[in-house]
C-alpha positions, -999 to +999 in steps of 0.1 A: -172+691+893-189+682+858-177+720+847-142+711+854-141+675+838-157+696+808-127+721+811-103+698+816-115+676+784-117+705+758-079+718+773-064+684+765-085+684+734-071+718+723-033+713+735-032+675+717-044+691+684-016+719+688+007+693+693-004+679+657-004+712+642+031+717+650+037+678+641+024+688+606+046+722+608+074+700+615+067+676+585+062+708+562+097+721+576+111+687+564+094+681+535+103+714+516+138+720+532+141+710+497+129+739+483+153+763+498+184+742+498+180+722+462+198+748+442+223+759+467+233+718+472+230+715+436+257+738+428+279+730+458+280+760+470+274+747+505+271+707+516+235+691+529+241+701+563+255+735+557+230+744+537+198+732+563+211+750+590+214+781+569+176+778+556+165+769+592+180+800+609+162+820+579+129+801+583+128+807+622+138+849+618+112+854+592+089+853+623+104+893+627+096+904+591+060+892+583+026+904+591+000+874+595-023+877+562-016+845+551-026+830+585-059+851+586-069+837+550-059+800+563-079+805+594-113+824+586-107+828+547-115+790+534-141+778+549-169+795+574-154+793+610-186+782+624-181+748+612-144+744+625-145+721+657-117+696+671-126+669+646-123+691+615-091+703+629-078+666+637-091+653+603-074+682+584-040+677+600-037+638+594-050+643+558-024+669+554+004+651+571-004+613+554-001+633+520+029+648+531+046+615+545+037+595+511+046+625+485+082+627+502+083+589+504+083+588+468+104+616+463+078+642+448+081+679+457+043+684+461+032+713+481+021+711+519+004+745+516-022+726+492-024+695+509-033+713+539-059+736+521-071+703+504-076+685+538-093+714+553-118+719+526-124+677+524-131+679+563-154+707+563-177+697+534-180+662+549-191+676+582-214+702+569-225+678+540-226+707+516-198+730+495-217+760+506-192+761+540-165+771+516-159+806+506-155+804+470-140+838+466-107+830+484-108+794+475-107+805+438-079+835+444-060+803+461-060+777+431-057+808+407-023+816+424-016+777+426-011+784+387-002+816+382+028+817+414+044+787+391+044+809+359+056+840+379+086+820+392+095+808+362+092+844+346+114+859+372+139+831+374+141+838+333+142+875+339+168+874+363+189+855+342+189+873+312+195+903+328+225+887+347+237+869+318+238+900+293+255+925+324+283+897+329+287+886+294+324+898+289+331+887+323+356+855+327+331+827+340+359+819+366+350+852+378+312+845+375+313+815+393+333+831+423+312+860+424+280+841+429+290+813+449+286+842+476+260+858+461+240+824+466+243+827+507+220+855+501+196+844+474+192+813+497+189+831+524+163+855+510+142+821+496+145+808+529+128+838+548+101+838+519+096+807+530+094+803+565+071+836+559+046+819+540+043+787+549+045+786+588+016+813+585-003+783+574-005+760+605-008+792+622-038+802+609-049+766+618-042+768+652-056+801+658-091+793+641-092+764+662-083+787+696-111+808+683-136+781+679-136+764+709-137+798+730-100+808+739-096+832+719-125+860+717-131+894+694-117+900+657-092+875+643-055+877+653-024+854+659-011+856+694+030+859+693+033+829+710+015+806+684+039+823+655+065+814+679+061+779+683+052+776+645+080+793+630+101+771+654+084+737+646+090+747+609+129+754+614+136+721+632+119+702+605+142+720+580+172+712+597+163+673+593+158+681+552+138+662+528+168+643+508+149+623+487+132+655+469+163+678+467+172+650+443+145+658+421+149+695+424+184+700+425+197+678+396+167+662+378+147+690+365+179+711+351+215+711+359+225+746+372+256+767+380+260+793+409+246+822+389+217+800+375+213+790+414+212+825+424+186+836+398+166+807+408+165+818+441+157+852+436+129+848+416+117+822+437+123+849+465+102+875+451+073+857+444+068+847+478+071+881+489+046+892+465+022+864+474+029+869+516+023+909+512-011+898+491-022+873+523-021+844+495-010+806+507+013+794+479+036+765+474+075+773+474+076+738+459+057+753+428+076+781+426+110+772+432+102+746+402+087+776+382+119+794+387+145+766+381+126+757+347+128+797+342+164+799+344+170+763+324+149+775+294+168+806+292+199+783+278+176+763+258+148+746+256+158+714+261+177+722+296+148+714+314+139+677+312+102+681+310+090+644+310+103+650+352+087+684+350+051+665+338+054+640+364+059+669+393+029+684+376+008+660+381+017+653+415+004+691+421-028+685+406-036+655+429-025+671+460-054+687+472-081+660+461-059+638+478-056+654+509-090+663+510-105+624+505-081+616+531-092+639+553-126+632+545-123+598+555-104+603+586-135+622+597-161+599+585-139+571+610-133+592+637-169+602+639-183+562+639-153+556+666-157+584+687-191+596+693 
């Protein structure tokens, strides 16, 4: 009887945390919808509603195109898996969700990925009482890509922009505009595919780490198909509801874009996401698309980018990991005091 009660308690605890993880994935899609649709909406190729449907579809079908390298990094590569338990996962998800809601409310395009990473690190360190539970090599790689990925997005956006403008220098602007209104369907789809392929895997890694630590999975680390399908679905549904406040920041405040600019921006960001996912690095779609917008903006003239807005966004990025870590740490301590 006691073993049956213990089994039921474990099962319901795991099920509740999986549900909370899917809520975070939904919020991730909701918060980051702007990343996929801001440029195609600001260039007026699609209405906001059409754009989120387009983005949500490609967020979901990323299930069929990506390996689970990023999920493996999140599930076992950032903190010692032996320290992961129900309380750590709970605090991680609460920290990431609260940070996402706060930054959405204030319209700041911060990173859901780095919020989740910061929250996991904060909860794990508080539980263990030492920084040694962090796998510093992987964490250093993630932090390095936090800096490099927007620069790569900027460089690729600038490169695609320069090449495209030079190739079409003698083409009438009306024809260029017509071509790239159609071309943005392809580039926006590629960006949404990369967004779903990288971002959904972070939640997969958290859920799979929970399943291993609670004894539901054994052997070498792998992501069950049902976990992957649930995560891609949750993110796609979140994208359908969209984060309109952030669309305004990304689509209008940083730099004004034409369809050809939107195409180059999305193409640069998509390539950066594919490279990062192939390397198993959880990166920020927000950082990358912002960098790519800046790259295309500077191609015209340096003053075309509103650097004051860009500076505010960078500060939000800098605060994300410690901010989410602090919320997760406080949540862990509070749950430890309230539930023995």
